[in-house]
C-alpha positions, 0 to 999 in steps of 0.5 A: 801825047807825051808822058805826063809829069805833074811835078813840073806844074809850077804855073798851076801851083802859082795860080792856086796860091794866088787864089788862096791869097785872094780868099784869105783877103776876102775872109779878112775883109768882111767874108767871102760870101759878102757881096759888098766885100766881093764887089770892093775886091774886084768882082765882075759887074758888067756895067762897072767894067764898061764904065772903065773899071777894066781891072775887074776882068782880071780880079774877078777870076781870083775871087770866090763865093765861099769855101765850096766854090773855092775848093771845087775850082781849085780841084779842077785847076789842080787836075786839069791845069797840070796836064795843060801846063805840062803840054804847053809849058809855063809861059804858054800855059799862063797865057792860055789861062789868063786869055780864057779868063779875061776874054770870057769876062770881057765878052760876058760883060758886053753881052749881058749889058746888051741883054739888059742884065748888067748889074749881076755880080760874077766871081770865080776861076771856073771860066779860066778853068773851062778855058783849060778844058778848051785847050785840052779840046784843041790838043785832042782835036789836033791829035785826032786830025793828025792821027785819025786813030781809034785812040785819038777818036776816043780821047776827043769823044771823052773830052766832048762827053765831059764838056756835055756833062759840065753844061748839063750841070750848069743848066741844072744850077741857076747860080752857075753861069753857063755863059761864062763857062761856054765863053771860057771854053771857046776862048781856051779852044781858040788860044789852044789852036793858036799856041799849038801852031807855034809849038 
């Protein structure tokens, strides 16, 4: 891994700005904790998506339920996103972020409809951010596979530990969607491997 230079993280700052703009729109349209407002602005409702409202797969990634939800996700994006963007570059970084977010939302919609829970409402950037964790996992895995050094092993172990802690937190908080986080992580790992092959 090369030296990290966060000043180059224009994609991360762009995504943060978009999330903030969406939050301002929420606040001025009825409130960020108003479910009807979130629905009208594009929250993910699986049944609605499969009935043709595909744009919700994208917009739901930029909507947040209250300041705490927004702040926690933007902090994660700020710290994780800058590293991934430095490693992948602006274009590949945005591809990884959107692929993880949209891919997880689509799969989440399909699975929940199949399970008979199609009316729940989902918002937040956390699935896309977990996708970035998946990319870091792919980077660490490729480093470990290539080097087989103690340092590479420690890096991979640390990433797996962080993922484990996140999933423990998810299970302990019923308002958090474990499934969307897991899917984001999975899509991030897959796109990370694909993009790393092309680097």
